Structure formats: structure tokens, C-alpha cells
C-alpha positions as CSV (number, residue, x, y, z in Angstrom):
1,M,-88.3,-66.8,136.5
2,K,-90.7,-67.6,133.5
3,I,-91.5,-71.4,133.0
4,F,-92.1,-72.4,129.3
5,N,-94.8,-74.9,128.6
6,K,-93.5,-77.7,126.3
7,K,-96.9,-78.0,124.7
8,E,-97.1,-74.3,124.0
9,N,-93.6,-74.5,122.3
10,T,-94.7,-77.4,120.2
11,D,-97.7,-75.5,119.0
12,S,-95.9,-72.6,118.4
13,K,-93.4,-74.4,116.0
14,E,-96.3,-76.1,114.1
15,D,-97.8,-72.8,113.5
16,T,-94.5,-71.5,112.2
17,L,-94.0,-74.4,109.7
18,A,-97.6,-74.0,108.6
19,A,-97.2,-70.2,108.0
20,A,-93.8,-71.1,106.0
21,E,-95.5,-73.9,104.0
22,N,-98.4,-71.6,103.2
23,S,-95.9,-68.6,102.0
24,A,-94.2,-71.2,99.8
25,T,-97.4,-72.1,98.1
26,R,-98.4,-68.6,97.5
27,N,-95.0,-68.0,95.9
28,S,-95.3,-71.1,94.0
29,G,-98.6,-70.1,92.8
30,S,-97.3,-66.6,91.8
31,S,-94.3,-68.2,89.7
32,A,-96.7,-70.5,87.8
33,E,-98.9,-67.8,86.9
34,E,-96.0,-65.8,85.9
35,A,-94.7,-68.7,83.8
36,N,-98.0,-69.2,82.3
37,G,-98.0,-65.4,81.5
38,T,-94.8,-65.4,79.6
39,Q,-95.9,-68.5,77.9
40,G,-98.9,-66.9,76.6
41,N,-97.0,-63.8,75.4
42,S,-94.4,-66.1,73.6
43,E,-97.3,-67.8,71.9
44,E,-98.8,-64.5,70.6
45,V,-95.6,-63.4,69.3
46,F,-95.2,-66.8,67.6
47,T,-98.7,-66.7,66.1
48,S,-98.2,-63.1,65.0
49,S,-95.0,-64.0,63.1
50,E,-96.7,-66.9,61.4
51,A,-99.2,-64.4,60.0
52,E,-96.6,-62.3,58.7
53,K,-94.9,-64.9,57.0
54,N,-98.2,-66.5,55.5
55,P,-97.7,-67.2,51.9
56,E,-101.1,-65.9,50.9
57,A,-100.4,-62.6,52.8
58,L,-97.1,-62.2,51.2
59,C,-98.7,-62.9,47.8
60,Q,-101.3,-60.2,48.3
61,E,-98.8,-57.7,49.5
62,E,-96.4,-58.3,46.5
63,N,-99.5,-58.0,44.2
64,Q,-100.4,-54.6,45.6
65,I,-96.6,-53.7,45.0
66,L,-96.8,-54.9,41.3
67,K,-100.0,-52.9,40.7
68,D,-98.7,-49.8,42.1
69,Q,-95.6,-50.2,39.8
70,L,-97.7,-50.9,37.0
71,I,-99.8,-47.8,37.5
72,R,-96.7,-45.7,37.6
73,L,-95.3,-47.3,34.6
74,A,-98.4,-46.6,32.5
75,A,-98.4,-42.9,33.8
76,D,-94.9,-42.7,32.7
77,F,-95.5,-44.2,29.3
78,D,-98.5,-42.0,28.7
79,N,-96.5,-38.8,29.6
80,F,-93.8,-40.0,27.1
81,R,-96.2,-40.7,24.5
82,K,-97.7,-37.4,24.7
83,R,-94.3,-35.4,25.0
84,T,-93.2,-37.4,21.9
85,A,-96.0,-36.4,20.2
86,R,-95.5,-32.8,20.9
87,Q,-92.1,-32.9,19.7
88,I,-92.8,-34.7,16.4
89,D,-95.5,-31.8,15.8
90,D,-93.1,-29.1,16.8
91,N,-90.4,-30.6,14.5
92,R,-92.8,-30.8,11.7
93,K,-93.7,-27.4,12.1
94,A,-90.3,-26.0,12.3
95,V,-89.3,-28.0,8.8
96,L,-92.5,-26.4,7.3
97,E,-91.7,-23.2,8.4
98,Q,-88.1,-23.1,7.0
99,V,-89.4,-24.7,3.6
100,I,-92.1,-21.9,3.2
101,L,-89.4,-19.1,4.1
102,D,-87.1,-20.7,1.5
103,F,-89.8,-20.6,-1.3
104,L,-90.9,-17.1,-0.4
105,E,-87.5,-16.0,-1.8
106,V,-88.5,-17.5,-5.1
107,T,-91.8,-15.6,-4.8
108,D,-90.0,-12.3,-4.2
109,N,-87.8,-12.8,-7.3
110,F,-90.8,-14.1,-9.2
111,D,-92.8,-10.8,-8.5
112,R,-89.9,-8.8,-9.4
113,A,-89.4,-10.8,-12.7
114,L,-93.1,-9.9,-13.6
115,E,-92.5,-6.3,-12.8
116,S,-89.5,-6.2,-14.9
117,A,-91.2,-8.1,-17.7
118,K,-93.8,-5.2,-18.2
119,T,-91.4,-3.0,-19.3
120,A,-88.8,-5.1,-20.8
121,E,-88.4,-4.6,-24.6
122,D,-85.7,-7.5,-24.9
123,M,-87.2,-11.0,-24.5
124,S,-84.1,-12.7,-23.9
125,S,-83.8,-10.9,-20.5
126,I,-87.1,-12.1,-19.5
127,V,-86.2,-15.7,-20.5
128,S,-82.8,-15.4,-18.7
129,G,-84.8,-14.4,-15.6
130,I,-87.3,-17.1,-15.8
131,E,-84.3,-19.5,-16.0
132,Q,-82.6,-18.1,-13.0
133,L,-86.0,-18.4,-11.0
134,S,-86.1,-22.1,-12.2
135,K,-82.7,-22.8,-11.1
136,Q,-83.4,-21.1,-7.7
137,F,-86.7,-23.3,-7.1
138,F,-84.9,-26.6,-8.0
139,S,-81.9,-25.7,-5.9
140,I,-84.3,-25.4,-3.0
141,L,-85.8,-28.7,-3.9
142,E,-82.4,-30.4,-4.0
143,K,-81.7,-29.0,-0.7
144,Y,-84.6,-30.9,1.0
145,G,-83.6,-34.2,-1.1
146,V,-86.0,-33.8,-3.9
147,E,-84.6,-34.7,-7.5
148,K,-85.9,-35.4,-10.9
149,V,-86.4,-38.6,-12.1
150,N,-84.2,-39.5,-15.2
151,S,-86.7,-39.5,-18.0
152,E,-84.9,-38.3,-21.1
153,K,-86.0,-39.3,-24.8
154,A,-84.8,-42.7,-26.0
155,S,-83.8,-43.5,-22.3
156,E,-85.3,-47.1,-21.2
157,F,-88.7,-47.2,-19.5
158,D,-88.6,-48.1,-15.7
159,P,-91.9,-49.1,-14.4
160,H,-90.8,-48.3,-10.7
161,R,-89.8,-44.7,-11.8
162,H,-92.0,-44.1,-15.0
163,E,-95.6,-44.3,-15.8
164,A,-96.5,-45.3,-19.2
165,I,-99.6,-43.5,-20.4
166,Q,-99.2,-44.3,-24.1
167,H,-97.5,-46.8,-26.4
168,V,-96.3,-45.6,-29.7
169,E,-95.5,-47.9,-32.7
170,T,-92.2,-46.9,-34.0
171,S,-89.0,-48.4,-35.5
172,E,-87.1,-44.9,-35.0
173,V,-86.2,-46.0,-31.2
174,P,-85.4,-49.4,-29.6
175,D,-88.4,-51.1,-28.1
176,N,-89.4,-50.0,-24.5
177,T,-87.7,-46.8,-24.6
178,I,-89.2,-43.5,-24.0
179,V,-90.7,-41.4,-26.9
180,E,-92.1,-38.4,-25.1
181,V,-92.2,-37.1,-21.5
182,Y,-95.3,-35.3,-20.4
183,K,-94.8,-34.7,-17.0
184,S,-91.7,-35.0,-14.9
185,G,-91.2,-37.5,-12.1
186,Y,-89.8,-36.6,-8.9
187,V,-87.8,-38.7,-6.1
188,L,-87.6,-37.6,-2.3
189,N,-84.7,-39.3,-0.4
190,S,-84.5,-42.1,-3.0
191,K,-88.1,-42.7,-2.8
192,V,-90.2,-42.0,-5.9
193,I,-93.1,-39.6,-5.0
194,R,-94.3,-39.0,-8.4
195,P,-93.5,-41.2,-11.4
196,A,-92.7,-39.5,-14.7
197,M,-95.6,-39.4,-17.2
198,V,-94.2,-40.8,-20.4
199,S,-95.1,-42.7,-24.0
200,V,-93.2,-45.8,-24.5
201,A,-91.9,-47.1,-28.1
202,R,-93.2,-50.5,-29.4
203,N,-91.4,-51.6,-32.5
204,P,-94.0,-53.3,-34.9
205,D,-91.6,-56.3,-35.4
206,E,-91.4,-56.8,-31.6
207,A,-95.3,-56.4,-31.4
208,G,-95.7,-59.2,-34.4
209,K,-93.7,-61.7,-32.3
């Protein structure tokens, strides 16, 4: 039979309680460290989020985006300007080419009229040929919007469409009317590109007043 010593039993209980307390203390320490670690991570996330929401950082980011957009817009506009200039130049060349082709027809007829005039015995046929050439020439001008300025004799002088290169004192026609046309004027699409060169009547009675 084994006899238990009360003192030894008591010491054993005390050792067991001490070991449990130490274990609890260690566990408590580990939990505290884990809690501190978790709190540290939360603070880092919070700080990072605050940095992302910083007004100065957001302003700089937006400024960079706007700069990039401006650079792209400037490049697009420059390309558009160059493309438009090329199109205008191509259109101008195409119109000029067509005008020249139309007038080359007149040149061909003019050459034929000259050859015919060398052997013609009837002057009326030569005059008729020149008249036909003139009609063809002016029909091409009208095709492109060119018209003669009305500057018939005795018609009223218009300073916007006529240029007076001489004043003639006369009572045969009303004052400020055209006496003679020295050079025809022309209008292109309602715009005077060359005024008619004319002389204008000045009545002696009107001049005295």
C-alpha cells in the first residue's frame, strides 16, 4: 500500500496552479501582440487611404490628366489644320485645271480661225468666226460666275462699278452719265473685280451752280 504525503500533495497542486497561470499569462501576451499587430495594420491602411484622398495629390493627378488631354487635342487640331489646307489646295488645283481645259477649247478654235483667215477671201466669214470665238469665250466666263459690268453710253455713272478717268463738259447727255467706255468692267459672283473705265458727262450749267 502506497501512502500519500499531504505536504507533497499540496506542493503538487501549487505547482499545477502556477503552471496554469504562466500558460495563461503567455497566452494573454500573445493575444495582446496579435491585437497590437492588427491595430498597426489598420493604421497603415487608414494612412494609405488618407494619402489617396489627399486634395493635393488628387489635384496633381487631375492636372496631369488635363495636360494629356490638351496635348492630344493640340495634335488632333494640327492634323486637322494640315488636312484642311491640303484639301483646299487640291480643290484649287482641280478648279484651275478645269478652267484651263475650258479655255484650251477656245485656243484650239482661235488657231483654226487664224489658219482659215490666211486663205479666206471673204472678210465677213472672218468677222463671223471672231464673233463665235468671243461668244464661246464669254460663255466660259459666265460659267464661272463672271459677268460684264453694265456701262453703256448715257447710262448713269455708278462709282461702285465704274471708274471715271475723265470728265467731259457736254449738254448732249444728262449730267453724271457715261459718255465713253474705254475698258469694260467685270463682276465675279456679284463682286466687282475690275470697274469699267469710263468718261463722265458734266453739264456746263450744272458745273456753274
